[in-house]
PyMOL Python script that loads the backbone (N, CA, C, O; Angstrom):
from pymol import cmd

cmd.read_pdbstr("""\
ATOM      1  N   MET A   1       4.854   0.921  -8.085  1.00  0.00           N
ATOM      2  CA  MET A   1       4.826   0.368  -6.771  1.00  0.00           C
ATOM      3  C   MET A   1       6.457   0.304  -6.343  1.00  0.00           C
ATOM      4  O   MET A   1       7.588   0.013  -6.732  1.00  0.00           O
ATOM      5  N   ALA A   2       5.620   0.830  -5.186  1.00  0.00           N
ATOM      6  CA  ALA A   2       7.255   0.540  -4.264  1.00  0.00           C
ATOM      7  C   ALA A   2       7.089  -0.832  -3.533  1.00  0.00           C
ATOM      8  O   ALA A   2       6.032  -1.463  -3.529  1.00  0.00           O
ATOM      9  N   THR A   3       8.053  -1.163  -3.016  1.00  0.00           N
ATOM     10  CA  THR A   3       8.301  -2.797  -2.006  1.00  0.00           C
ATOM     11  C   THR A   3       9.268  -2.085  -0.981  1.00  0.00           C
ATOM     12  O   THR A   3      10.357  -1.612  -1.307  1.00  0.00           O
ATOM     13  N   GLU A   4       8.683  -2.062   0.444  1.00  0.00           N
ATOM     14  CA  GLU A   4       9.902  -2.096   1.230  1.00  0.00           C
ATOM     15  C   GLU A   4       9.891  -2.598   2.716  1.00  0.00           C
ATOM     16  O   GLU A   4       8.925  -2.060   3.257  1.00  0.00           O
ATOM     17  N   THR A   5      10.357  -3.161   3.337  1.00  0.00           N
ATOM     18  CA  THR A   5      10.869  -3.893   4.151  1.00  0.00           C
ATOM     19  C   THR A   5      10.731  -3.375   5.853  1.00  0.00           C
ATOM     20  O   THR A   5      11.521  -2.499   6.205  1.00  0.00           O
ATOM     21  N   ILE A   6       9.923  -3.814   6.696  1.00  0.00           N
ATOM     22  CA  ILE A   6      10.081  -2.974   7.852  1.00  0.00           C
ATOM     23  C   ILE A   6       9.761  -3.868   8.992  1.00  0.00           C
ATOM     24  O   ILE A   6       8.602  -4.128   9.314  1.00  0.00           O
ATOM     25  N   GLY A   7      10.936  -4.388   9.669  1.00  0.00           N
ATOM     26  CA  GLY A   7      10.972  -5.632  10.209  1.00  0.00           C
ATOM     27  C   GLY A   7      10.448  -6.888  10.268  1.00  0.00           C
ATOM     28  O   GLY A   7      11.393  -7.325  10.924  1.00  0.00           O
ATOM     29  N   ASP A   8       9.649  -7.967  10.121  1.00  0.00           N
ATOM     30  CA  ASP A   8       9.535  -8.839   9.247  1.00  0.00           C
ATOM     31  C   ASP A   8       8.243  -8.667   8.705  1.00  0.00           C
ATOM     32  O   ASP A   8       7.308  -9.411   9.004  1.00  0.00           O
ATOM     33  N   TYR A   9       8.131  -7.528   7.765  1.00  0.00           N
ATOM     34  CA  TYR A   9       6.960  -7.063   7.016  1.00  0.00           C
ATOM     35  C   TYR A   9       7.730  -6.335   5.852  1.00  0.00           C
ATOM     36  O   TYR A   9       8.725  -5.613   5.801  1.00  0.00           O
ATOM     37  N   GLU A  10       6.806  -6.857   4.909  1.00  0.00           N
ATOM     38  CA  GLU A  10       6.951  -6.242   3.405  1.00  0.00           C
ATOM     39  C   GLU A  10       5.409  -6.003   3.326  1.00  0.00           C
ATOM     40  O   GLU A  10       4.407  -6.647   3.639  1.00  0.00           O
ATOM     41  N   ILE A  11       5.724  -4.540   2.654  1.00  0.00           N
ATOM     42  CA  ILE A  11       5.142  -3.546   2.046  1.00  0.00           C
ATOM     43  C   ILE A  11       5.102  -3.226   0.337  1.00  0.00           C
ATOM     44  O   ILE A  11       6.203  -3.017  -0.172  1.00  0.00           O
ATOM     45  N   GLU A  12       4.036  -3.183  -0.457  1.00  0.00           N
ATOM     46  CA  GLU A  12       4.125  -2.908  -1.144  1.00  0.00           C
ATOM     47  C   GLU A  12       3.038  -1.621  -1.177  1.00  0.00           C
ATOM     48  O   GLU A  12       2.025  -1.782  -0.496  1.00  0.00           O
ATOM     49  N   TYR A  13       3.220   0.083  -2.175  1.00  0.00           N
ATOM     50  CA  TYR A  13       2.384   0.705  -1.808  1.00  0.00           C
ATOM     51  C   TYR A  13       2.228   1.300  -3.585  1.00  0.00           C
ATOM     52  O   TYR A  13       3.045   0.871  -4.400  1.00  0.00           O
ATOM     53  N   SER A  14       1.225   2.201  -3.997  1.00  0.00           N
ATOM     54  CA  SER A  14       1.078   2.562  -4.679  1.00  0.00           C
ATOM     55  C   SER A  14       0.320   3.367  -5.171  1.00  0.00           C
ATOM     56  O   SER A  14      -0.809   2.999  -4.847  1.00  0.00           O
ATOM     57  N   GLY A  15       0.224   4.791  -6.126  1.00  0.00           N
ATOM     58  CA  GLY A  15      -0.492   5.439  -6.516  1.00  0.00           C
ATOM     59  C   GLY A  15      -1.045   4.715  -7.623  1.00  0.00           C
ATOM     60  O   GLY A  15      -0.189   4.231  -8.363  1.00  0.00           O
ATOM     61  N   ILE A  16      -2.290   4.497  -7.953  1.00  0.00           N
ATOM     62  CA  ILE A  16      -3.306   4.034  -9.164  1.00  0.00           C
ATOM     63  C   ILE A  16      -3.944   5.054  -9.881  1.00  0.00           C
ATOM     64  O   ILE A  16      -4.723   5.606  -9.103  1.00  0.00           O
ATOM     65  N   HIS A  17      -3.991   5.589 -11.029  1.00  0.00           N
ATOM     66  CA  HIS A  17      -5.098   6.023 -11.577  1.00  0.00           C
ATOM     67  C   HIS A  17      -6.417   5.854 -11.616  1.00  0.00           C
ATOM     68  O   HIS A  17      -6.675   4.818 -12.228  1.00  0.00           O
ATOM     69  N   LEU A  18      -7.211   6.316 -11.302  1.00  0.00           N
ATOM     70  CA  LEU A  18      -8.733   6.017 -11.010  1.00  0.00           C
ATOM     71  C   LEU A  18      -9.087   6.500 -12.569  1.00  0.00           C
ATOM     72  O   LEU A  18      -8.650   7.391 -13.298  1.00  0.00           O
ATOM     73  N   ALA A  19     -10.093   5.465 -12.709  1.00  0.00           N
ATOM     74  CA  ALA A  19     -10.956   5.454 -14.167  1.00  0.00           C
ATOM     75  C   ALA A  19     -11.971   6.070 -13.800  1.00  0.00           C
ATOM     76  O   ALA A  19     -12.566   6.464 -14.803  1.00  0.00           O
ATOM     77  N   ASP A  20     -12.546   6.396 -12.762  1.00  0.00           N
ATOM     78  CA  ASP A  20     -13.864   6.979 -13.079  1.00  0.00           C
ATOM     79  C   ASP A  20     -14.247   8.221 -12.558  1.00  0.00           C
ATOM     80  O   ASP A  20     -15.361   8.740 -12.490  1.00  0.00           O
ATOM     81  N   VAL A  21     -12.641   8.789 -12.040  1.00  0.00           N
ATOM     82  CA  VAL A  21     -12.430  10.274 -11.685  1.00  0.00           C
ATOM     83  C   VAL A  21     -11.197  10.284 -12.077  1.00  0.00           C
ATOM     84  O   VAL A  21     -10.414   9.334 -12.102  1.00  0.00           O
ATOM     85  N   GLU A  22     -10.926  11.978 -12.559  1.00  0.00           N
ATOM     86  CA  GLU A  22      -9.753  12.610 -12.796  1.00  0.00           C
ATOM     87  C   GLU A  22      -9.028  12.072 -11.558  1.00  0.00           C
ATOM     88  O   GLU A  22      -9.874  11.678 -10.756  1.00  0.00           O
ATOM     89  N   GLY A  23      -7.571  11.878 -11.024  1.00  0.00           N
ATOM     90  CA  GLY A  23      -7.096  11.773  -9.916  1.00  0.00           C
ATOM     91  C   GLY A  23      -6.161  10.603 -10.101  1.00  0.00           C
ATOM     92  O   GLY A  23      -5.966  10.018 -11.166  1.00  0.00           O
ATOM     93  N   TRP A  24      -5.380  10.222  -8.464  1.00  0.00           N
ATOM     94  CA  TRP A  24      -4.937   8.977  -7.921  1.00  0.00           C
ATOM     95  C   TRP A  24      -5.429   8.547  -7.217  1.00  0.00           C
ATOM     96  O   TRP A  24      -5.727   9.341  -6.325  1.00  0.00           O
ATOM     97  N   GLY A  25      -5.856   7.260  -7.011  1.00  0.00           N
ATOM     98  CA  GLY A  25      -5.962   6.541  -5.896  1.00  0.00           C
ATOM     99  C   GLY A  25      -4.778   6.485  -4.832  1.00  0.00           C
ATOM    100  O   GLY A  25      -3.652   6.769  -5.239  1.00  0.00           O
ATOM    101  N   ALA A  26      -5.023   6.008  -2.993  1.00  0.00           N
ATOM    102  CA  ALA A  26      -3.757   5.101  -2.858  1.00  0.00           C
ATOM    103  C   ALA A  26      -4.076   3.946  -2.396  1.00  0.00           C
ATOM    104  O   ALA A  26      -5.123   3.854  -1.755  1.00  0.00           O
ATOM    105  N   PHE A  27      -3.121   2.606  -2.644  1.00  0.00           N
ATOM    106  CA  PHE A  27      -3.486   1.418  -2.584  1.00  0.00           C
ATOM    107  C   PHE A  27      -1.771   0.729  -1.605  1.00  0.00           C
ATOM    108  O   PHE A  27      -0.583   0.993  -1.788  1.00  0.00           O
ATOM    109  N   VAL A  28      -2.553  -0.284  -0.507  1.00  0.00           N
ATOM    110  CA  VAL A  28      -1.402  -0.871  -0.144  1.00  0.00           C
ATOM    111  C   VAL A  28      -1.683  -2.784  -0.357  1.00  0.00           C
ATOM    112  O   VAL A  28      -2.658  -3.387  -0.805  1.00  0.00           O
ATOM    113  N   THR A  29      -0.353  -3.289   0.190  1.00  0.00           N
ATOM    114  CA  THR A  29      -0.791  -4.552   0.537  1.00  0.00           C
ATOM    115  C   THR A  29       0.107  -4.677   1.049  1.00  0.00           C
ATOM    116  O   THR A  29       1.024  -3.934   0.699  1.00  0.00           O
ATOM    117  N   ILE A  30       0.407  -5.804   2.306  1.00  0.00           N
ATOM    118  CA  ILE A  30       0.627  -5.777   3.187  1.00  0.00           C
ATOM    119  C   ILE A  30       1.339  -7.242   3.566  1.00  0.00           C
ATOM    120  O   ILE A  30       0.497  -7.924   4.150  1.00  0.00           O
ATOM    121  N   PHE A  31       2.767  -8.042   3.411  1.00  0.00           N
ATOM    122  CA  PHE A  31       2.549  -8.859   3.649  1.00  0.00           C
ATOM    123  C   PHE A  31       3.457  -9.400   4.962  1.00  0.00           C
ATOM    124  O   PHE A  31       4.287  -8.645   5.469  1.00  0.00           O
ATOM    125  N   GLY A  32       3.235 -10.781   5.481  1.00  0.00           N
ATOM    126  CA  GLY A  32       3.879 -10.554   6.921  1.00  0.00           C
ATOM    127  C   GLY A  32       4.878 -11.770   6.484  1.00  0.00           C
ATOM    128  O   GLY A  32       5.199 -12.074   5.335  1.00  0.00           O
ATOM    129  N   PRO A  33       5.357 -12.498   7.932  1.00  0.00           N
ATOM    130  CA  PRO A  33       6.427 -13.533   7.706  1.00  0.00           C
ATOM    131  C   PRO A  33       5.441 -14.711   7.301  1.00  0.00           C
ATOM    132  O   PRO A  33       4.216 -14.833   7.336  1.00  0.00           O
ATOM    133  N   SER A  34       6.727 -15.710   6.815  1.00  0.00           N
ATOM    134  CA  SER A  34       6.167 -17.054   5.741  1.00  0.00           C
ATOM    135  C   SER A  34       7.044 -17.817   6.189  1.00  0.00           C
ATOM    136  O   SER A  34       8.171 -17.354   6.366  1.00  0.00           O
ATOM    137  N   ARG A  35       6.813 -18.968   6.443  1.00  0.00           N
ATOM    138  CA  ARG A  35       7.625 -20.372   6.846  1.00  0.00           C
ATOM    139  C   ARG A  35       8.666 -20.828   5.734  1.00  0.00           C
ATOM    140  O   ARG A  35       9.815 -21.269   5.715  1.00  0.00           O
ATOM    141  N   ASN A  36       7.546 -20.453   4.696  1.00  0.00           N
ATOM    142  CA  ASN A  36       8.055 -20.750   2.796  1.00  0.00           C
ATOM    143  C   ASN A  36       8.837 -19.734   2.000  1.00  0.00           C
ATOM    144  O   ASN A  36       8.173 -19.181   1.123  1.00  0.00           O
ATOM    145  N   PRO A  37      10.148 -19.349   2.111  1.00  0.00           N
ATOM    146  CA  PRO A  37      10.464 -18.469   1.296  1.00  0.00           C
ATOM    147  C   PRO A  37      10.162 -17.903  -0.037  1.00  0.00           C
ATOM    148  O   PRO A  37      10.376 -16.755  -0.426  1.00  0.00           O
ATOM    149  N   MET A  38       9.360 -19.397  -0.997  1.00  0.00           N
ATOM    150  CA  MET A  38       8.638 -18.625  -1.751  1.00  0.00           C
ATOM    151  C   MET A  38       7.247 -18.332  -1.836  1.00  0.00           C
ATOM    152  O   MET A  38       6.558 -18.544  -2.834  1.00  0.00           O
ATOM    153  N   HIS A  39       6.823 -17.806  -0.689  1.00  0.00           N
ATOM    154  CA  HIS A  39       4.954 -18.140  -0.367  1.00  0.00           C
ATOM    155  C   HIS A  39       5.335 -16.826   0.402  1.00  0.00           C
ATOM    156  O   HIS A  39       6.325 -16.751   1.129  1.00  0.00           O
ATOM    157  N   ARG A  40       4.229 -15.532   0.115  1.00  0.00           N
ATOM    158  CA  ARG A  40       4.515 -14.334   0.495  1.00  0.00           C
ATOM    159  C   ARG A  40       2.654 -14.553   1.464  1.00  0.00           C
ATOM    160  O   ARG A  40       1.577 -14.946   1.018  1.00  0.00           O
ATOM    161  N   ASN A  41       2.991 -14.158   2.626  1.00  0.00           N
ATOM    162  CA  ASN A  41       2.068 -14.360   3.431  1.00  0.00           C
ATOM    163  C   ASN A  41       1.803 -13.304   3.289  1.00  0.00           C
ATOM    164  O   ASN A  41       2.618 -12.412   3.521  1.00  0.00           O
ATOM    165  N   GLU A  42      -0.086 -12.941   2.630  1.00  0.00           N
ATOM    166  CA  GLU A  42      -0.520 -11.798   2.874  1.00  0.00           C
ATOM    167  C   GLU A  42      -1.639 -11.455   3.630  1.00  0.00           C
ATOM    168  O   GLU A  42      -2.675 -12.116   3.699  1.00  0.00           O
ATOM    169  N   VAL A  43      -1.296  -9.948   4.439  1.00  0.00           N
ATOM    170  CA  VAL A  43      -1.667 -10.069   6.049  1.00  0.00           C
ATOM    171  C   VAL A  43      -2.734  -8.910   5.606  1.00  0.00           C
ATOM    172  O   VAL A  43      -3.615  -8.474   6.347  1.00  0.00           O
ATOM    173  N   PHE A  44      -2.488  -8.488   4.248  1.00  0.00           N
ATOM    174  CA  PHE A  44      -3.508  -6.868   4.303  1.00  0.00           C
ATOM    175  C   PHE A  44      -3.815  -7.053   2.878  1.00  0.00           C
ATOM    176  O   PHE A  44      -3.150  -6.399   2.075  1.00  0.00           O
ATOM    177  N   PRO A  45      -4.849  -7.957   2.391  1.00  0.00           N
ATOM    178  CA  PRO A  45      -4.700  -7.729   0.997  1.00  0.00           C
ATOM    179  C   PRO A  45      -4.660  -6.349   0.094  1.00  0.00           C
ATOM    180  O   PRO A  45      -4.979  -5.265   0.583  1.00  0.00           O
ATOM    181  N   HIS A  46      -4.261  -6.491  -1.190  1.00  0.00           N
ATOM    182  CA  HIS A  46      -4.467  -5.589  -1.911  1.00  0.00           C
ATOM    183  C   HIS A  46      -5.482  -4.054  -2.238  1.00  0.00           C
ATOM    184  O   HIS A  46      -6.110  -4.153  -3.292  1.00  0.00           O
ATOM    185  N   GLN A  47      -5.647  -3.025  -1.656  1.00  0.00           N
ATOM    186  CA  GLN A  47      -6.772  -2.492  -1.242  1.00  0.00           C
ATOM    187  C   GLN A  47      -6.323  -0.710  -1.456  1.00  0.00           C
ATOM    188  O   GLN A  47      -5.177  -0.270  -1.373  1.00  0.00           O
ATOM    189  N   ARG A  48      -7.626   0.128  -1.755  1.00  0.00           N
ATOM    190  CA  ARG A  48      -7.285   0.990  -2.069  1.00  0.00           C
ATOM    191  C   ARG A  48      -7.673   1.470   0.128  1.00  0.00           C
ATOM    192  O   ARG A  48      -8.388   0.811   0.883  1.00  0.00           O
ATOM    193  N   VAL A  49      -6.931   2.674   0.453  1.00  0.00           N
ATOM    194  CA  VAL A  49      -6.683   3.248   1.770  1.00  0.00           C
ATOM    195  C   VAL A  49      -6.876   5.013   1.351  1.00  0.00           C
ATOM    196  O   VAL A  49      -6.580   5.501   0.260  1.00  0.00           O
ATOM    197  N   ALA A  50      -7.357   5.645   2.355  1.00  0.00           N
ATOM    198  CA  ALA A  50      -7.931   6.946   2.519  1.00  0.00           C
ATOM    199  C   ALA A  50      -8.820   6.996   1.127  1.00  0.00           C
ATOM    200  O   ALA A  50      -8.521   7.719   0.177  1.00  0.00           O
ATOM    201  N   VAL A  51      -9.858   6.193   1.157  1.00  0.00           N
ATOM    202  CA  VAL A  51     -10.818   6.381  -0.243  1.00  0.00           C
ATOM    203  C   VAL A  51     -11.573   7.290  -0.392  1.00  0.00           C
ATOM    204  O   VAL A  51     -12.305   7.492  -1.361  1.00  0.00           O
ATOM    205  N   GLU A  52     -11.435   8.028   0.732  1.00  0.00           N
ATOM    206  CA  GLU A  52     -12.151   9.393   1.099  1.00  0.00           C
ATOM    207  C   GLU A  52     -11.463  11.080   0.129  1.00  0.00           C
ATOM    208  O   GLU A  52     -11.638  12.290   0.266  1.00  0.00           O
ATOM    209  N   THR A  53     -10.729  10.258  -0.732  1.00  0.00           N
ATOM    210  CA  THR A  53      -9.474  11.334  -0.844  1.00  0.00           C
ATOM    211  C   THR A  53      -9.033  10.991  -2.511  1.00  0.00           C
ATOM    212  O   THR A  53      -8.581   9.853  -2.634  1.00  0.00           O
ATOM    213  N   VAL A  54      -9.073  11.489  -3.307  1.00  0.00           N
ATOM    214  CA  VAL A  54      -8.281  11.549  -4.826  1.00  0.00           C
ATOM    215  C   VAL A  54      -7.086  12.811  -4.668  1.00  0.00           C
ATOM    216  O   VAL A  54      -7.145  13.995  -4.334  1.00  0.00           O
ATOM    217  N   PHE A  55      -6.038  11.930  -5.077  1.00  0.00           N
ATOM    218  CA  PHE A  55      -4.752  12.801  -5.183  1.00  0.00           C
ATOM    219  C   PHE A  55      -4.578  13.269  -6.583  1.00  0.00           C
ATOM    220  O   PHE A  55      -4.869  12.569  -7.553  1.00  0.00           O
ATOM    221  N   ARG A  56      -4.144  14.349  -6.653  1.00  0.00           N
ATOM    222  CA  ARG A  56      -3.622  15.105  -7.658  1.00  0.00           C
ATOM    223  C   ARG A  56      -2.878  14.423  -8.447  1.00  0.00           C
ATOM    224  O   ARG A  56      -3.264  14.188  -9.593  1.00  0.00           O
ATOM    225  N   THR A  57      -1.388  13.870  -7.874  1.00  0.00           N
ATOM    226  CA  THR A  57      -0.676  12.834  -8.524  1.00  0.00           C
ATOM    227  C   THR A  57      -0.201  11.995  -7.925  1.00  0.00           C
ATOM    228  O   THR A  57      -0.336  11.911  -6.704  1.00  0.00           O
ATOM    229  N   GLU A  58       0.463  11.177  -8.620  1.00  0.00           N
ATOM    230  CA  GLU A  58       1.039   9.569  -8.769  1.00  0.00           C
ATOM    231  C   GLU A  58       1.830   9.222  -7.527  1.00  0.00           C
ATOM    232  O   GLU A  58       1.992   8.185  -6.884  1.00  0.00           O
ATOM    233  N   GLY A  59       2.398  10.848  -7.392  1.00  0.00           N
ATOM    234  CA  GLY A  59       3.474  10.613  -6.268  1.00  0.00           C
ATOM    235  C   GLY A  59       3.101  11.018  -4.604  1.00  0.00           C
ATOM    236  O   GLY A  59       3.567  10.733  -3.501  1.00  0.00           O
ATOM    237  N   GLU A  60       1.791  11.993  -5.229  1.00  0.00           N
ATOM    238  CA  GLU A  60       0.950  12.023  -4.119  1.00  0.00           C
ATOM    239  C   GLU A  60       0.207  10.830  -3.126  1.00  0.00           C
ATOM    240  O   GLU A  60       0.290  10.654  -1.911  1.00  0.00           O
ATOM    241  N   ALA A  61      -0.364  10.278  -3.921  1.00  0.00           N
ATOM    242  CA  ALA A  61      -0.999   9.217  -3.854  1.00  0.00           C
ATOM    243  C   ALA A  61      -0.237   7.818  -2.755  1.00  0.00           C
ATOM    244  O   ALA A  61      -0.628   7.088  -1.844  1.00  0.00           O
ATOM    245  N   GLU A  62       1.125   8.066  -3.588  1.00  0.00           N
ATOM    246  CA  GLU A  62       1.858   6.990  -3.193  1.00  0.00           C
ATOM    247  C   GLU A  62       2.596   7.057  -1.675  1.00  0.00           C
ATOM    248  O   GLU A  62       2.982   6.090  -1.018  1.00  0.00           O
ATOM    249  N   GLN A  63       2.687   8.650  -1.273  1.00  0.00           N
ATOM    250  CA  GLN A  63       3.473   8.965  -0.287  1.00  0.00           C
ATOM    251  C   GLN A  63       2.402   8.466   0.962  1.00  0.00           C
ATOM    252  O   GLN A  63       2.808   7.747   1.875  1.00  0.00           O
ATOM    253  N   GLU A  64       0.765   9.015   0.868  1.00  0.00           N
ATOM    254  CA  GLU A  64      -0.321   8.360   1.502  1.00  0.00           C
ATOM    255  C   GLU A  64      -0.279   6.850   1.572  1.00  0.00           C
ATOM    256  O   GLU A  64      -0.326   6.334   2.689  1.00  0.00           O
ATOM    257  N   ALA A  65      -0.253   6.612   1.237  1.00  0.00           N
ATOM    258  CA  ALA A  65      -0.610   4.643   1.193  1.00  0.00           C
ATOM    259  C   ALA A  65       0.776   4.147   1.592  1.00  0.00           C
ATOM    260  O   ALA A  65       0.812   2.944   1.848  1.00  0.00           O
ATOM    261  N   ARG A  66       2.174   4.961   1.725  1.00  0.00           N
ATOM    262  CA  ARG A  66       3.139   4.396   2.642  1.00  0.00           C
ATOM    263  C   ARG A  66       2.881   5.026   3.987  1.00  0.00           C
ATOM    264  O   ARG A  66       3.276   4.455   5.004  1.00  0.00           O
ATOM    265  N   ARG A  67       2.277   6.105   4.040  1.00  0.00           N
ATOM    266  CA  ARG A  67       2.043   6.706   5.370  1.00  0.00           C
ATOM    267  C   ARG A  67       0.914   5.790   6.234  1.00  0.00           C
ATOM    268  O   ARG A  67       1.074   5.499   7.419  1.00  0.00           O
ATOM    269  N   VAL A  68      -0.311   5.371   5.389  1.00  0.00           N
ATOM    270  CA  VAL A  68      -1.095   4.649   5.878  1.00  0.00           C
ATOM    271  C   VAL A  68      -0.427   3.812   6.522  1.00  0.00           C
ATOM    272  O   VAL A  68      -0.583   3.698   7.738  1.00  0.00           O
ATOM    273  N   ALA A  69       0.757   2.798   5.585  1.00  0.00           N
ATOM    274  CA  ALA A  69       0.815   1.238   5.883  1.00  0.00           C
ATOM    275  C   ALA A  69       1.514   1.280   6.985  1.00  0.00           C
ATOM    276  O   ALA A  69       1.256   0.414   7.820  1.00  0.00           O
ATOM    277  N   LEU A  70       2.752   2.443   7.345  1.00  0.00           N
ATOM    278  CA  LEU A  70       3.476   2.913   8.451  1.00  0.00           C
ATOM    279  C   LEU A  70       2.655   2.735   9.810  1.00  0.00           C
ATOM    280  O   LEU A  70       3.049   2.115  10.798  1.00  0.00           O
ATOM    281  N   THR A  71       1.247   3.505   9.644  1.00  0.00           N
ATOM    282  CA  THR A  71       0.434   3.417  11.014  1.00  0.00           C
ATOM    283  C   THR A  71      -0.253   2.373  11.026  1.00  0.00           C
ATOM    284  O   THR A  71      -0.878   2.027  12.029  1.00  0.00           O
ATOM    285  N   MET A  72      -0.248   1.826  10.115  1.00  0.00           N
ATOM    286  CA  MET A  72      -1.034   0.167  10.299  1.00  0.00           C
ATOM    287  C   MET A  72      -0.034  -0.661  10.571  1.00  0.00           C
ATOM    288  O   MET A  72      -0.345  -1.851  10.536  1.00  0.00           O
ATOM    289  N   LEU A  73       1.071  -0.411  10.831  1.00  0.00           N
ATOM    290  CA  LEU A  73       2.194  -1.830  11.212  1.00  0.00           C
ATOM    291  C   LEU A  73       2.741  -0.971  12.782  1.00  0.00           C
ATOM    292  O   LEU A  73       3.454  -1.407  13.685  1.00  0.00           O
ATOM    293  N   LYS A  74       2.314  -0.110  12.683  1.00  0.00           N
ATOM    294  CA  LYS A  74       2.807   0.047  14.265  1.00  0.00           C
ATOM    295  C   LYS A  74       1.780  -0.408  15.584  1.00  0.00           C
ATOM    296  O   LYS A  74       1.930  -0.485  16.803  1.00  0.00           O
ATOM    297  N   HIS A  75       0.694  -0.651  14.649  1.00  0.00           N
ATOM    298  CA  HIS A  75      -0.621  -0.698  16.011  1.00  0.00           C
ATOM    299  C   HIS A  75      -0.780  -2.309  15.923  1.00  0.00           C
ATOM    300  O   HIS A  75      -1.576  -2.891  16.660  1.00  0.00           O
TER     301      HIS A  75
END
""", "prot")
cmd.dss("prot")
cmd.show_as("cartoon", "prot")
cmd.util.cbc("prot")
cmd.orient("prot")
């Protein structure tokens, strides 16, 4: 799982092996600003993105998850 900070937001993105099909899914969690440094404010809960796509590799899934997260933060 990769973590990246963009502005006030922290994103976690990963490729997770899918149990029901052969391949990988793209997953994202986004945390927003928090007044308490010991608490992470989850503004987009951990979930699969690009749900229609099964990726051949973990790296491909991770790249798509990052792309989706960056697009979400731009809006």
